MIDOSE-1310 file (N, C-alpha, C; in nm, 2 decimals, decimal comma, always signed):
residues 260
mfiv	+11,90/+15,37/+11,00/+11,92/+15,48/+11,09/+12,05/+15,47/+11,15; +12,09/+15,35/+11,20/+12,21/+15,33/+11,27/+12,33/+15,37/+11,19; +12,33/+15,32/+11,06/+12,44/+15,35/+10,97/+12,46/+15,50/+10,94; +12,34/+15,57/+10,93/+12,34/+15,71/+10,91/+12,41/+15,79/+11,02
vlqv	+12,37/+15,74/+11,15/+12,43/+15,80/+11,27/+12,58/+15,79/+11,27; +12,63/+15,66/+11,23/+12,77/+15,64/+11,23/+12,84/+15,73/+11,13; +12,78/+15,74/+11,01/+12,85/+15,82/+10,91/+12,85/+15,97/+10,94; +12,74/+16,01/+11,02/+12,74/+16,15/+11,06/+12,85/+16,17/+11,16
ifqp	+12,88/+16,07/+11,25/+12,98/+16,09/+11,35/+13,12/+16,09/+11,28; +13,14/+16,00/+11,18/+13,27/+16,00/+11,11/+13,29/+16,11/+11,02; +13,18/+16,17/+10,96/+13,20/+16,26/+10,85/+13,28/+16,39/+10,89; +13,27/+16,45/+11,01/+13,35/+16,57/+11,03/+13,50/+16,54/+11,03
alsv	+13,54/+16,42/+11,06/+13,68/+16,39/+11,06/+13,74/+16,35/+10,93; +13,65/+16,34/+10,82/+13,70/+16,30/+10,69/+13,82/+16,38/+10,65; +13,92/+16,31/+10,59/+14,04/+16,38/+10,55/+14,08/+16,32/+10,42; +14,13/+16,40/+10,32/+14,18/+16,35/+10,20/+14,31/+16,27/+10,22
lftv	+14,37/+16,29/+10,33/+14,49/+16,22/+10,36/+14,47/+16,07/+10,41; +14,34/+16,05/+10,45/+14,31/+15,92/+10,50/+14,21/+15,85/+10,41; +14,24/+15,73/+10,36/+14,14/+15,66/+10,28/+14,13/+15,51/+10,32; +14,02/+15,46/+10,29/+13,99/+15,31/+10,31/+13,96/+15,25/+10,17
eaeq	+14,03/+15,14/+10,14/+14,01/+15,08/+10,01/+13,97/+14,93/+10,03; +13,88/+14,88/+9,95/+13,84/+14,74/+9,97/+13,94/+14,65/+9,90; +13,97/+14,54/+9,97/+14,06/+14,44/+9,91/+14,00/+14,39/+9,78; +13,87/+14,37/+9,78/+13,79/+14,34/+9,65/+13,65/+14,38/+9,68
teyn	+13,58/+14,42/+9,58/+13,44/+14,47/+9,60/+13,34/+14,36/+9,61; +13,37/+14,24/+9,55/+13,27/+14,13/+9,55/+13,33/+14,00/+9,60; +13,26/+13,93/+9,68/+13,31/+13,80/+9,74/+13,20/+13,70/+9,71; +13,25/+13,59/+9,65/+13,16/+13,47/+9,62/+13,20/+13,36/+9,71
sefg	+13,12/+13,31/+9,79/+13,16/+13,20/+9,89/+13,05/+13,09/+9,89; +13,09/+12,98/+9,96/+13,00/+12,87/+9,96/+12,93/+12,84/+10,09; +12,81/+12,80/+10,08/+12,73/+12,77/+10,20/+12,81/+12,68/+10,30; +12,81/+12,71/+10,42/+12,88/+12,63/+10,52/+13,03/+12,66/+10,53
gtvv	+13,08/+12,74/+10,44/+13,22/+12,77/+10,44/+13,26/+12,90/+10,52; +13,38/+12,95/+10,49/+13,43/+13,07/+10,56/+13,48/+13,17/+10,46; +13,45/+13,30/+10,49/+13,50/+13,41/+10,40/+13,57/+13,51/+10,49; +13,67/+13,57/+10,44/+13,74/+13,68/+10,50/+13,73/+13,80/+10,41
mgcr	+13,66/+13,90/+10,45/+13,65/+14,03/+10,37/+13,74/+14,13/+10,43; +13,81/+14,21/+10,35/+13,91/+14,30/+10,40/+13,90/+14,44/+10,34; +13,93/+14,54/+10,43/+13,95/+14,68/+10,38/+14,09/+14,72/+10,43; +14,16/+14,80/+10,35/+14,29/+14,85/+10,39/+14,28/+15,00/+10,41
fsnk	+14,33/+15,05/+10,52/+14,33/+15,19/+10,55/+14,47/+15,24/+10,53; +14,48/+15,37/+10,48/+14,61/+15,42/+10,43/+14,72/+15,44/+10,53; +14,68/+15,49/+10,65/+14,78/+15,51/+10,76/+14,77/+15,40/+10,86; +14,88/+15,33/+10,88/+14,88/+15,23/+10,99/+14,87/+15,30/+11,13
psen	+14,80/+15,24/+11,22/+14,79/+15,30/+11,35/+14,92/+15,29/+11,43; +14,94/+15,37/+11,53/+15,05/+15,36/+11,62/+15,04/+15,23/+11,70; +15,14/+15,21/+11,78/+15,14/+15,09/+11,87/+15,02/+15,09/+11,95; +14,97/+15,21/+11,99/+14,85/+15,22/+12,07/+14,73/+15,22/+11,98
lnnl	+14,64/+15,12/+12,00/+14,52/+15,11/+11,92/+14,40/+15,18/+11,99; +14,42/+15,26/+12,09/+14,31/+15,32/+12,17/+14,23/+15,42/+12,09; +14,29/+15,48/+11,99/+14,22/+15,58/+11,91/+14,17/+15,52/+11,77; +14,18/+15,39/+11,76/+14,13/+15,33/+11,64/+13,99/+15,27/+11,66
kvsw	+13,90/+15,30/+11,57/+13,76/+15,25/+11,57/+13,73/+15,18/+11,43; +13,69/+15,06/+11,44/+13,66/+14,98/+11,32/+13,52/+14,92/+11,33; +13,43/+14,94/+11,24/+13,30/+14,89/+11,24/+13,27/+14,82/+11,11; +13,21/+14,70/+11,12/+13,15/+14,63/+11,00/+13,00/+14,63/+11,01
lrvg	+12,93/+14,67/+10,91/+12,79/+14,68/+10,91/+12,73/+14,59/+10,80; +12,62/+14,52/+10,83/+12,54/+14,46/+10,72/+12,44/+14,56/+10,68; +12,44/+14,60/+10,55/+12,35/+14,70/+10,50/+12,23/+14,63/+10,44; +12,11/+14,68/+10,49/+11,98/+14,63/+10,43/+11,87/+14,72/+10,47
sssv	+11,75/+14,66/+10,48/+11,64/+14,74/+10,53/+11,66/+14,80/+10,66; +11,73/+14,72/+10,75/+11,78/+14,78/+10,88/+11,92/+14,73/+10,90; +12,01/+14,83/+10,91/+12,15/+14,80/+10,92/+12,19/+14,72/+11,04; +12,27/+14,62/+11,03/+12,30/+14,53/+11,14/+12,45/+14,55/+11,17
ltar	+12,49/+14,57/+11,29/+12,63/+14,58/+11,33/+12,68/+14,43/+11,34; +12,78/+14,39/+11,26/+12,83/+14,26/+11,26/+12,95/+14,24/+11,35; +13,03/+14,35/+11,36/+13,15/+14,35/+11,44/+13,20/+14,49/+11,46; +13,26/+14,51/+11,58/+13,31/+14,65/+11,61/+13,43/+14,64/+11,70
fdsg	+13,54/+14,72/+11,66/+13,66/+14,74/+11,75/+13,66/+14,88/+11,79; +13,66/+14,91/+11,92/+13,65/+15,04/+11,97/+13,75/+15,06/+12,08; +13,85/+15,15/+12,06/+13,94/+15,18/+12,17/+14,01/+15,06/+12,23; +14,06/+14,97/+12,14/+14,13/+14,86/+12,19/+14,05/+14,74/+12,23
aeqt	+13,92/+14,74/+12,21/+13,84/+14,63/+12,26/+13,74/+14,59/+12,15; +13,73/+14,46/+12,13/+13,63/+14,41/+12,03/+13,49/+14,39/+12,10; +13,39/+14,45/+12,04/+13,26/+14,45/+12,10/+13,17/+14,34/+12,05; +13,06/+14,32/+12,13/+12,96/+14,22/+12,09/+12,89/+14,25/+11,96
vspa	+12,87/+14,14/+11,89/+12,81/+14,15/+11,75/+12,66/+14,12/+11,76; +12,59/+14,14/+11,65/+12,45/+14,10/+11,64/+12,43/+13,95/+11,67; +12,32/+13,92/+11,74/+12,29/+13,78/+11,77/+12,29/+13,69/+11,64; +12,25/+13,75/+11,53/+12,25/+13,67/+11,40/+12,38/+13,61/+11,36
yhgr	+12,49/+13,68/+11,41/+12,63/+13,64/+11,38/+12,70/+13,59/+11,50; +12,64/+13,57/+11,61/+12,71/+13,53/+11,73/+12,77/+13,39/+11,71; +12,90/+13,39/+11,74/+12,98/+13,26/+11,73/+13,03/+13,23/+11,59; +12,99/+13,32/+11,49/+13,03/+13,29/+11,36/+13,12/+13,40/+11,30
vell	+13,12/+13,52/+11,37/+13,20/+13,63/+11,31/+13,31/+13,67/+11,40; +13,42/+13,71/+11,34/+13,54/+13,76/+11,41/+13,61/+13,87/+11,34; +13,64/+13,97/+11,41/+13,73/+14,08/+11,35/+13,87/+14,04/+11,38; +13,95/+14,03/+11,27/+14,09/+13,98/+11,29/+14,18/+14,10/+11,34
teel	+14,18/+14,11/+11,47/+14,24/+14,23/+11,53/+14,39/+14,23/+11,51; +14,45/+14,11/+11,49/+14,60/+14,10/+11,47/+14,64/+14,17/+11,34; +14,55/+14,19/+11,25/+14,58/+14,26/+11,12/+14,57/+14,41/+11,13; +14,51/+14,46/+11,24/+14,49/+14,61/+11,25/+14,62/+14,69/+11,24
rdgw	+14,72/+14,64/+11,31/+14,85/+14,71/+11,31/+14,91/+14,72/+11,17; +14,87/+14,63/+11,08/+14,93/+14,64/+10,95/+14,84/+14,72/+10,85; +14,73/+14,78/+10,91/+14,65/+14,86/+10,83/+14,53/+14,79/+10,76; +14,50/+14,67/+10,82/+14,39/+14,59/+10,76/+14,27/+14,58/+10,86
aklq	+14,15/+14,60/+10,81/+14,03/+14,57/+10,89/+13,96/+14,46/+10,82; +13,99/+14,34/+10,88/+13,94/+14,21/+10,81/+13,83/+14,15/+10,90; +13,72/+14,11/+10,83/+13,61/+14,04/+10,90/+13,60/+13,90/+10,85; +13,60/+13,81/+10,94/+13,58/+13,66/+10,90/+13,45/+13,62/+10,95
isrl	+13,37/+13,56/+10,85/+13,24/+13,50/+10,88/+13,25/+13,35/+10,85; +13,22/+13,26/+10,95/+13,23/+13,12/+10,93/+13,09/+13,06/+10,93; +13,08/+12,93/+10,89/+12,95/+12,86/+10,88/+12,85/+12,95/+10,81; +12,89/+12,99/+10,69/+12,81/+13,08/+10,61/+12,67/+13,03/+10,58
mind	+12,57/+13,12/+10,59/+12,43/+13,09/+10,55/+12,39/+13,16/+10,43; +12,29/+13,11/+10,36/+12,24/+13,18/+10,24/+12,20/+13,32/+10,27; +12,14/+13,35/+10,38/+12,10/+13,49/+10,41/+12,21/+13,58/+10,46; +12,33/+13,53/+10,46/+12,45/+13,62/+10,48/+12,48/+13,70/+10,36
sgky	+12,42/+13,66/+10,24/+12,44/+13,73/+10,12/+12,39/+13,88/+10,14; +12,47/+13,97/+10,08/+12,42/+14,11/+10,09/+12,54/+14,21/+10,08; +12,51/+14,33/+10,12/+12,62/+14,43/+10,12/+12,66/+14,46/+10,26; +12,80/+14,48/+10,27/+12,86/+14,51/+10,40/+12,94/+14,64/+10,39
qclv	+12,94/+14,72/+10,49/+13,03/+14,84/+10,50/+13,13/+14,83/+10,60; +13,25/+14,86/+10,56/+13,37/+14,86/+10,65/+13,40/+15,01/+10,68; +13,39/+15,05/+10,81/+13,41/+15,19/+10,85/+13,53/+15,19/+10,94; +13,63/+15,29/+10,91/+13,75/+15,30/+10,99/+13,77/+15,44/+11,03
htde	+13,79/+15,46/+11,16/+13,82/+15,60/+11,22/+13,95/+15,60/+11,29; +14,04/+15,69/+11,26/+14,17/+15,70/+11,33/+14,19/+15,85/+11,36; +14,30/+15,88/+11,42/+14,34/+16,02/+11,45/+14,36/+16,10/+11,32; +14,39/+16,03/+11,21/+14,42/+16,09/+11,08/+14,29/+16,12/+11,00
gsdy	+14,19/+16,06/+11,03/+14,06/+16,08/+10,96/+13,97/+15,95/+10,96; +13,87/+15,95/+10,88/+13,77/+15,85/+10,87/+13,73/+15,82/+10,72; +13,69/+15,70/+10,70/+13,65/+15,66/+10,56/+13,58/+15,53/+10,57; +13,51/+15,49/+10,46/+13,44/+15,36/+10,46/+13,43/+15,31/+10,32
ktls	+13,41/+15,18/+10,30/+13,39/+15,12/+10,17/+13,28/+15,02/+10,18; +13,21/+15,00/+10,07/+13,10/+14,90/+10,07/+13,14/+14,78/+9,98; +13,12/+14,66/+10,04/+13,15/+14,53/+9,97/+13,03/+14,45/+9,95; +13,03/+14,35/+9,86/+12,92/+14,27/+9,84/+12,96/+14,12/+9,86
lsva	+12,87/+14,04/+9,93/+12,90/+13,90/+9,95/+12,78/+13,82/+9,90; +12,82/+13,72/+9,82/+12,72/+13,63/+9,76/+12,75/+13,49/+9,81; +12,65/+13,42/+9,87/+12,67/+13,28/+9,92/+12,58/+13,19/+9,84; +12,65/+13,09/+9,78/+12,57/+12,99/+9,70/+12,60/+12,85/+9,76
apyk	+12,51/+12,75/+9,72/+12,53/+12,61/+9,77/+12,52/+12,52/+9,65; +12,64/+12,47/+9,60/+12,64/+12,38/+9,48/+12,55/+12,26/+9,51; +12,49/+12,21/+9,40/+12,42/+12,08/+9,40/+12,53/+11,97/+9,39; +12,58/+11,92/+9,50/+12,69/+11,83/+9,50/+12,64/+11,68/+9,50
tvik	+12,55/+11,65/+9,59/+12,51/+11,51/+9,61/+12,38/+11,49/+9,55; +12,36/+11,38/+9,47/+12,24/+11,34/+9,41/+12,19/+11,21/+9,48; +12,07/+11,21/+9,54/+12,02/+11,09/+9,59/+11,93/+11,02/+9,49; +11,96/+10,90/+9,46/+11,89/+10,82/+9,35/+11,79/+10,72/+9,42
rvek	+11,67/+10,71/+9,36/+11,57/+10,62/+9,41/+11,51/+10,55/+9,29; +11,48/+10,42/+9,31/+11,40/+10,34/+9,21/+11,29/+10,27/+9,29; +11,16/+10,30/+9,24/+11,04/+10,25/+9,30/+10,95/+10,18/+9,20; +10,87/+10,09/+9,25/+10,78/+10,02/+9,17/+10,66/+10,11/+9,13
aadc	+10,63/+10,12/+9,01/+10,51/+10,20/+8,97/+10,38/+10,12/+8,97; +10,27/+10,19/+8,96/+10,14/+10,12/+8,97/+10,13/+10,02/+8,85; +10,18/+10,06/+8,74/+10,19/+9,97/+8,63/+10,30/+9,87/+8,65; +10,27/+9,74/+8,66/+10,37/+9,64/+8,69/+10,49/+9,64/+8,60
dqvl	+10,48/+9,68/+8,48/+10,59/+9,68/+8,39/+10,67/+9,81/+8,39; +10,64/+9,90/+8,49/+10,71/+10,03/+8,49/+10,77/+10,05/+8,63; +10,88/+10,14/+8,63/+10,94/+10,18/+8,76/+10,95/+10,33/+8,76; +10,95/+10,39/+8,88/+10,97/+10,53/+8,89/+11,12/+10,55/+8,94
iscq	+11,19/+10,63/+8,86/+11,33/+10,66/+8,90/+11,33/+10,81/+8,93; +11,40/+10,85/+9,04/+11,40/+10,99/+9,08/+11,54/+11,03/+9,13; +11,57/+11,16/+9,11/+11,69/+11,22/+9,16/+11,65/+11,34/+9,26; +11,72/+11,35/+9,37/+11,70/+11,46/+9,46/+11,83/+11,52/+9,51
segf	+11,83/+11,65/+9,51/+11,95/+11,72/+9,56/+11,91/+11,86/+9,62; +12,00/+11,91/+9,70/+11,98/+12,04/+9,76/+12,09/+12,14/+9,72; +12,05/+12,27/+9,70/+12,14/+12,37/+9,67/+12,08/+12,51/+9,66; +12,16/+12,60/+9,61/+12,11/+12,74/+9,60/+12,20/+12,81/+9,50
pess	+12,15/+12,89/+9,40/+12,00/+12,91/+9,38/+11,93/+12,80/+9,31; +11,81/+12,82/+9,28/+11,73/+12,71/+9,22/+11,78/+12,66/+9,09; +11,77/+12,53/+9,06/+11,83/+12,47/+8,94/+11,71/+12,39/+8,87; +11,72/+12,39/+8,74/+11,63/+12,30/+8,66/+11,69/+12,16/+8,65
vlwq	+11,61/+12,06/+8,61/+11,66/+11,93/+8,60/+11,63/+11,88/+8,46; +11,73/+11,83/+8,39/+11,72/+11,77/+8,25/+11,74/+11,62/+8,26; +11,65/+11,55/+8,20/+11,66/+11,40/+8,19/+11,69/+11,36/+8,04; +11,78/+11,27/+8,03/+11,81/+11,21/+7,89/+11,82/+11,06/+7,91
dghm	+11,78/+10,99/+7,80/+11,81/+10,84/+7,80/+11,94/+10,81/+7,73; +11,97/+10,68/+7,72/+12,10/+10,64/+7,66/+12,11/+10,68/+7,51; +12,00/+10,72/+7,45/+12,01/+10,77/+7,31/+12,01/+10,92/+7,30; +12,03/+10,98/+7,41/+12,04/+11,13/+7,42/+11,90/+11,20/+7,39
qtln	+11,80/+11,12/+7,41/+11,66/+11,18/+7,39/+11,62/+11,25/+7,52; +11,57/+11,37/+7,51/+11,52/+11,44/+7,63/+11,39/+11,39/+7,67; +11,37/+11,36/+7,80/+11,25/+11,30/+7,85/+11,17/+11,40/+7,94; +11,04/+11,39/+7,94/+10,96/+11,48/+8,03/+10,96/+11,42/+8,17
antt	+10,97/+11,51/+8,27/+10,99/+11,47/+8,41/+10,89/+11,55/+8,49; +10,86/+11,49/+8,61/+10,78/+11,56/+8,71/+10,88/+11,61/+8,82; +10,89/+11,74/+8,83/+10,99/+11,80/+8,92/+10,92/+11,89/+9,02; +10,95/+11,87/+9,15/+10,90/+11,95/+9,26/+11,01/+12,02/+9,33
vast	+10,98/+12,14/+9,39/+11,08/+12,22/+9,46/+11,02/+12,25/+9,60; +11,11/+12,23/+9,70/+11,07/+12,26/+9,84/+11,18/+12,34/+9,90; +11,15/+12,41/+10,01/+11,26/+12,49/+10,08/+11,30/+12,42/+10,21; +11,42/+12,42/+10,24/+11,47/+12,35/+10,36/+11,49/+12,46/+10,47
pdql	+11,50/+12,42/+10,60/+11,52/+12,52/+10,71/+11,65/+12,61/+10,68; +11,74/+12,56/+10,61/+11,87/+12,63/+10,58/+11,85/+12,73/+10,46; +11,73/+12,74/+10,41/+11,70/+12,82/+10,29/+11,76/+12,77/+10,16; +11,78/+12,64/+10,16/+11,82/+12,58/+10,03/+11,70/+12,53/+9,96
fqit	+11,72/+12,50/+9,83/+11,61/+12,44/+9,75/+11,64/+12,29/+9,74; +11,53/+12,22/+9,78/+11,54/+12,07/+9,77/+11,46/+12,03/+9,65; +11,53/+11,98/+9,55/+11,46/+11,96/+9,42/+11,45/+11,81/+9,40; +11,33/+11,76/+9,37/+11,31/+11,62/+9,34/+11,25/+11,61/+9,20
sqiq	+11,31/+11,52/+9,12/+11,27/+11,51/+8,98/+11,26/+11,36/+8,95; +11,15/+11,32/+8,89/+11,13/+11,17/+8,86/+11,07/+11,15/+8,72; +11,10/+11,03/+8,67/+11,04/+10,99/+8,54/+10,99/+10,84/+8,56; +10,90/+10,80/+8,48/+10,85/+10,66/+8,48/+10,90/+10,59/+8,35
vsss	+10,96/+10,48/+8,37/+11,02/+10,41/+8,25/+10,99/+10,26/+8,26; +11,01/+10,19/+8,15/+10,99/+10,05/+8,14/+11,09/+9,97/+8,23; +11,04/+9,87/+8,30/+11,13/+9,79/+8,39/+11,20/+9,68/+8,32; +11,15/+9,65/+8,20/+11,21/+9,54/+8,12/+11,30/+9,58/+8,01
eenn	+11,28/+9,71/+7,96/+11,36/+9,76/+7,85/+11,50/+9,80/+7,90; +11,60/+9,75/+7,84/+11,74/+9,78/+7,88/+11,78/+9,92/+7,82; +11,81/+10,01/+7,92/+11,84/+10,15/+7,88/+11,91/+10,22/+8,00; +11,97/+10,33/+7,98/+12,02/+10,41/+8,09/+11,96/+10,55/+8,08
ytch	+11,94/+10,61/+8,20/+11,87/+10,74/+8,22/+11,96/+10,83/+8,31; +11,98/+10,95/+8,26/+12,06/+11,04/+8,34/+11,98/+11,17/+8,37; +11,99/+11,21/+8,50/+11,94/+11,34/+8,54/+12,05/+11,44/+8,55; +12,03/+11,56/+8,50/+12,13/+11,67/+8,51/+12,08/+11,79/+8,58
ftkd	+12,14/+11,83/+8,69/+12,11/+11,95/+8,76/+12,19/+12,06/+8,69; +12,11/+12,14/+8,61/+12,18/+12,23/+8,51/+12,26/+12,34/+8,58; +12,23/+12,38/+8,70/+12,29/+12,49/+8,77/+12,44/+12,46/+8,78; +12,48/+12,34/+8,83/+12,62/+12,31/+8,85/+12,67/+12,20/+8,77
gtsa	+12,59/+12,14/+8,69/+12,64/+12,03/+8,60/+12,64/+11,89/+8,67; +12,59/+11,89/+8,80/+12,59/+11,76/+8,87/+12,49/+11,67/+8,80; +12,52/+11,54/+8,80/+12,43/+11,44/+8,73/+12,44/+11,31/+8,80; +12,34/+11,22/+8,77/+12,34/+11,08/+8,82/+12,28/+11,00/+8,71
tfli	+12,33/+10,87/+8,69/+12,28/+10,78/+8,59/+12,22/+10,66/+8,65; +12,11/+10,61/+8,59/+12,05/+10,48/+8,63/+12,07/+10,38/+8,51; +12,10/+10,26/+8,55/+12,11/+10,15/+8,45/+11,99/+10,06/+8,48; +11,90/+10,06/+8,38/+11,78/+9,98/+8,40/+11,78/+9,87/+8,30
pdei	+11,75/+9,74/+8,34/+11,69/+9,70/+8,46/+11,79/+9,67/+8,57; +11,92/+9,68/+8,55/+12,02/+9,64/+8,65/+12,00/+9,70/+8,79; +11,95/+9,82/+8,80/+11,94/+9,89/+8,93/+11,80/+9,88/+8,99; +11,72/+9,79/+8,93/+11,59/+9,77/+9,00/+11,61/+9,68/+9,12
pvsh	+11,57/+9,72/+9,24/+11,60/+9,65/+9,36/+11,55/+9,50/+9,35; +11,63/+9,42/+9,41/+11,60/+9,27/+9,40/+11,47/+9,24/+9,47; +11,44/+9,32/+9,57/+11,31/+9,30/+9,64/+11,19/+9,31/+9,55; +11,20/+9,40/+9,45/+11,09/+9,41/+9,35/+11,08/+9,29/+9,27
iksd	+11,20/+9,24/+9,23/+11,20/+9,12/+9,14/+11,14/+9,00/+9,22; +11,19/+8,99/+9,35/+11,15/+8,88/+9,44/+11,00/+8,89/+9,46; +10,95/+9,01/+9,49/+10,80/+9,02/+9,51/+10,72/+8,98/+9,39; +10,77/+9,02/+9,27/+10,70/+8,98/+9,15/+10,70/+8,82/+9,14
alii	+10,81/+8,76/+9,17/+10,83/+8,62/+9,16/+10,74/+8,55/+9,26; +10,73/+8,61/+9,38/+10,65/+8,56/+9,49/+10,50/+8,56/+9,45; +10,46/+8,67/+9,39/+10,32/+8,69/+9,35/+10,29/+8,58/+9,25; +10,38/+8,55/+9,16/+10,36/+8,45/+9,05/+10,35/+8,31/+9,12
llsi	+10,44/+8,29/+9,21/+10,44/+8,15/+9,28/+10,31/+8,13/+9,36; +10,27/+8,24/+9,43/+10,15/+8,23/+9,51/+10,03/+8,21/+9,42; +10,03/+8,28/+9,31/+9,92/+8,26/+9,22/+9,91/+8,12/+9,17; +10,03/+8,06/+9,13/+10,03/+7,92/+9,08/+9,99/+7,83/+9,20
gvit	+10,04/+7,86/+9,32/+10,00/+7,77/+9,43/+9,85/+7,77/+9,46; +9,79/+7,89/+9,46/+9,65/+7,90/+9,48/+9,57/+7,83/+9,37; +9,61/+7,84/+9,25/+9,54/+7,77/+9,14/+9,56/+7,62/+9,15; +9,68/+7,58/+9,19/+9,70/+7,44/+9,21/+9,61/+7,38/+9,32
viia	+9,60/+7,46/+9,44/+9,52/+7,41/+9,55/+9,37/+7,40/+9,50; +9,33/+7,50/+9,43/+9,19/+7,50/+9,38/+9,16/+7,38/+9,29; +9,26/+7,35/+9,20/+9,24/+7,24/+9,11/+9,24/+7,11/+9,20; +9,33/+7,10/+9,30/+9,34/+6,98/+9,38/+9,21/+6,96/+9,46
vglf	+9,16/+7,07/+9,52/+9,03/+7,06/+9,59/+8,92/+7,02/+9,50; +8,92/+7,08/+9,38/+8,81/+7,04/+9,29/+8,82/+6,90/+9,25; +8,94/+6,85/+9,22/+8,95/+6,71/+9,18/+8,91/+6,61/+9,30; +8,95/+6,66/+9,42/+8,91/+6,57/+9,54/+8,76/+6,56/+9,55
iygr	+8,70/+6,68/+9,54/+8,55/+6,68/+9,55/+8,49/+6,60/+9,44; +8,54/+6,62/+9,32/+8,49/+6,54/+9,21/+8,50/+6,39/+9,23; +8,62/+6,35/+9,28/+8,65/+6,21/+9,30/+8,55/+6,15/+9,40; +8,52/+6,22/+9,51/+8,43/+6,17/+9,62/+8,29/+6,16/+9,56
kkgt	+8,25/+6,26/+9,49/+8,11/+6,25/+9,43/+8,10/+6,13/+9,33; +8,20/+6,11/+9,26/+8,20/+6,00/+9,16/+8,20/+5,87/+9,23; +8,27/+5,86/+9,35/+8,28/+5,74/+9,42/+8,15/+5,70/+9,48; +8,07/+5,80/+9,52/+7,94/+5,78/+9,58/+7,83/+5,74/+9,48
């Protein structure tokens, strides 16, 4: 409703002599980064900006005012963009209406409208913003499996949009994996994928996050934690110790009985 009202206000002043053009119609940016979206209007304003009105709207089910410049003053923006959005007012005298959004979030993706009103007329353009989060960092884990001769190796990463995970061994054989997907508070996908492999067989295993080509490789058995090896050795030593004690006690009892 808000955007319709603005367009109705601007519409009577529309002039073929005044136009607004988008610097580009589509912007692709990265989660956590900064984007500057721009519209150029045909007639530069005079030294006095009092008659210039610029509005940036987020278009959706309910239009949200992200930034507004009215009669020489920048006005408060929607709480969703508070502290993250800035109208680059120094560009206005050169005929540019530029909106800067920092600390980009996934839900900043969508369509935006740039509306400009001057003494010469009014016009607007619609631009599209897409925010993605590459799967950059892969967390590797190696854990002991229930089967003593097996280990669980897993890869975990966060990004957007959702990615599949492909596992291959050192012979380029594709392996079946158990993959789970969860959502983070930042609306990213947290993807965890794991396979179970032999702890004694020498091989390497690579997980590929297919969306961005990010991967991680495990060298088995080299990357099995020492604690696992030590615990196995400790179990063996304890077992030998217990057996030795039992034999010693048995021999002691046998010797006493024989002596009596």
